C-alpha positions in Angstrom: 7.2 1.3 -16.2 9.1 4.5 -16.9 9.4 7.3 -14.5 6.5 9.4 -15.9 4.2 6.4 -16.1 5.1 5.5 -12.5 4.4 9.0 -11.3 1.1 9.0 -13.1 0.2 5.6 -11.5 0.9 7.0 -8.0 -2.5 8.3 -6.8 -1.4 11.8 -5.6 0.2 12.7 -9.0 -2.5 11.1 -11.2 -4.2 14.5 -12.1 -1.0 16.2 -13.2 -0.5 17.0 -16.9 2.5 15.7 -19.0 4.6 18.9 -18.4 4.1 18.7 -14.7 5.0 15.0 -14.6 8.1 15.6 -16.6 9.1 18.4 -14.2 8.7 16.0 -11.3 10.5 13.1 -13.1 13.6 15.2 -13.6 13.8 15.6 -9.8 13.2 12.0 -8.9 16.3 9.9 -7.9 16.3 6.1 -8.5 17.3 4.0 -5.5 17.7 0.3 -4.9 17.8 -1.6 -1.6 18.3 -5.1 -0.3 15.6 -6.9 1.8 15.4 -5.6 5.4 16.6 -2.0 4.7 14.9 0.5 6.9 13.8 3.4 4.7 12.7 5.6 7.5 11.8 5.2 11.2 8.8 6.4 13.1 9.5 9.7 14.8 12.4 10.7 12.4 12.1 13.9 10.4 10.3 13.4 7.0 12.9 13.9 4.3 10.9 12.9 1.2 8.6 10.7 -0.7 9.2 7.2 -2.1 7.4 5.5 -5.0 7.9 1.8 -5.5 9.2 0.7 -9.0 9.5 -3.0 -8.0 9.5 -5.0 -4.8 7.5 -4.7 -1.5 7.8 -2.4 1.5 6.1 -3.0 4.9 4.9 0.1 6.7 4.3 -0.3 10.4 4.1 1.4 13.8 5.4 0.3 17.2 2.7 -0.6 19.8 3.1 0.2 23.5 4.1 -3.4 24.2 6.9 -3.3 21.7 5.2 -5.2 18.8 4.9 -4.1 15.2 1.4 -3.0 14.0 1.4 -3.4 10.2 -0.3 -0.6 8.4 0.2 -2.1 5.0 2.5 -3.8 2.5 3.1 -1.5 -0.3 3.8 -2.7 -3.9 4.7 -1.4 -7.3 3.2 2.0 -8.2 2.4 3.0 -4.6 3.7 6.1 -2.9 5.1 6.0 0.7 5.4 8.9 3.1 3.2 11.4 1.1 2.8 13.6 4.2 6.5 14.4 4.0 5.7 16.7 1.1 3.6 19.1 3.2 4.1 18.3 6.8 7.0 19.5 9.0 6.3 16.8 11.6 8.1 13.5 12.0 7.4 10.3 10.1 4.1 8.8 11.5 5.4 5.2 10.8 8.4 3.2 9.8 9.0 1.4 6.5 11.3 -1.5 5.7 11.9 -3.4 2.4 10.7 -7.0 2.3 12.7 -8.0 -0.8 15.0 -6.5 -3.4 13.3 -3.2 -4.0 13.7 -0.4 -6.5 12.2 3.0 -5.7 12.0 6.6 -6.9 12.9 9.2 -4.3 11.6 12.8 -4.4 13.2 14.9 -1.7 11.0 17.4 0.2 13.4 20.2 -0.7 12.9 19.5 -4.5 9.2 19.5 -4.0 9.3 22.7 -2.1 11.1 24.3 -5.0 8.3 23.2 -7.3 5.7 24.6 -4.9 7.4 28.0 -4.9 7.9 28.3 -8.7 4.8 26.5 -10.0 2.1 26.6 -7.3 -0.6 25.8 -9.8 0.9 22.3 -10.2 0.5 21.6 -6.5 -3.3 22.0 -6.3 -4.1 18.7 -7.9 -1.7 17.0 -5.6 -3.3 18.5 -2.6 -6.8 17.5 -3.8 -5.6 13.9 -4.3 -3.9 13.8 -0.9 -7.0 15.1 0.8 -9.1 12.5 -1.0 -6.8 9.8 0.3 -7.1 11.1 3.8 -10.8 11.3 3.6 -10.9 7.6 2.5 -8.7 6.7 5.4 -11.0 8.4 7.8 -14.0 6.6 6.4 -12.3 3.2 6.5 -10.5 3.5 9.9 -10.3 0.2 11.7 -12.1 -1.8 9.0 -11.4 -5.0 10.9 -12.9 -3.9 14.2 -15.3 -6.5 15.7 -14.9 -9.0 12.8 -13.7 -12.6 13.1 -10.5 -13.7 11.4 -12.1 -15.1 8.3 -13.9 -11.7 7.7 -10.7 -9.8 8.3 -8.9 -11.9 5.8 -11.7 -11.6 3.3 -11.6 -7.8 3.4 -7.8 -7.8 3.1 -7.9 -10.2 0.1 -10.7 -8.2 -1.6 -8.6 -5.0 -1.2 -5.5 -6.7 -2.7 -7.6 -8.1 -5.5 -8.8 -4.6 -6.4 -5.3 -3.3 -6.5 -3.2 -6.1 -8.0 -5.6 -8.9 -9.1 -5.6 -10.2 -12.7 -9.1 -10.6 -14.2 -9.6 -14.0 -15.8 -12.7 -15.8 -17.3 -13.1 -17.6 -13.9 -12.7 -14.6 -11.6 -9.8 -12.6 -10.3 -6.5 -14.3 -9.8 -4.3 -13.0 -7.1 -0.6 -13.7 -6.4 0.0 -13.4 -2.6 3.6 -12.2 -2.4 3.5 -12.4 1.4 3.7 -15.2 4.0 0.9 -16.2 6.3 2.9 -14.6 9.1 2.9 -11.3 7.2 -0.8 -11.6 6.6 -1.5 -12.3 10.3 0.3 -9.1 11.3 -1.8 -7.1 8.8 -5.1 -8.3 10.3 -3.9 -8.5 13.9 -4.1 -12.2 14.6 -1.9 -15.3 14.8 -0.5 -17.2 11.8 -2.4 -20.4 12.7 -5.7 -18.4 12.7 -4.9 -17.1 9.1 -4.4 -20.7 8.0 -7.8 -21.7 9.4 -9.4 -18.6 7.9 -8.2 -19.6 4.4 -9.7 -23.0 4.9 -13.0 -21.4 6.0 -13.1 -19.2 2.9 -12.3 -22.1 0.6 -15.1 -24.2 2.2 -17.6 -21.4 1.6 -16.6 -21.3 -2.0 -15.4 -17.7 -1.9 -11.9 -18.5 -3.1 -9.8 -21.3 -4.6 -6.2 -22.2 -4.1 -4.6 -22.5 -7.6 -0.9 -22.5 -6.7 1.5 -22.2 -3.8 1.0 -18.5 -3.5 -1.8 -17.9 -5.9 -5.6 -17.9 -5.3 -8.7 -17.4 -7.4 -11.5 -15.2 -6.2 -14.7 -16.0 -8.1 -16.4 -12.7 -7.2 -14.6 -10.0 -5.3 -17.8 -8.1 -4.5 -19.3 -11.3 -3.1 -16.1 -11.9 -1.0 -16.3 -8.4 0.5 -20.0 -8.6 1.1 -19.6 -11.8 2.9 -17.1 -10.2 5.2 -19.4 -7.3 6.0 -22.2 -9.7 6.9 -20.1 -11.4 9.5 
């Protein structure tokens, strides 16, 4: 995926026209990092926006008892730290690479220059960002009160919508994360995730088709089953 296509794929830039995307692309800097590299830390000043070209990045916050609360694992095409473009406040979370990761970096200073000279280009970005925030408010704490199988079902359904591959038998999903990582995302123990996978298989909601690959027969049915729990 070239730079313009990657920018278009990132939600907050999807409404920009070709000229605006080209303007942004000229200001993006490619970067590459090894696994375990801390891109930014919670509480630090927000310096700019990252878009993932390849690899995975875990976004997390520290809990009062010193543990990591995983907000999400970001993959190709997703933007990280969008608020840095508009907010003078500190980073609300930390982000670390989980594997060899290539990114595009857009410095806040470069975006500010764009805002001053081409304010009409910024309005679609603001609308997209507000839409993202509205969605986050509506879906706050989607796992609250649900058992582990339901939490896992919701998480897998979300991943299937974003990165699943449609096949004749359903949606195939490659899970590029360990059960330990999944357990952190849904706030439980690794052993509970293993049992939850078994439960979902027994209920016919998913099928294991490889070491890290599952088949979801019907994503809507998987999500609906979680909401009924």
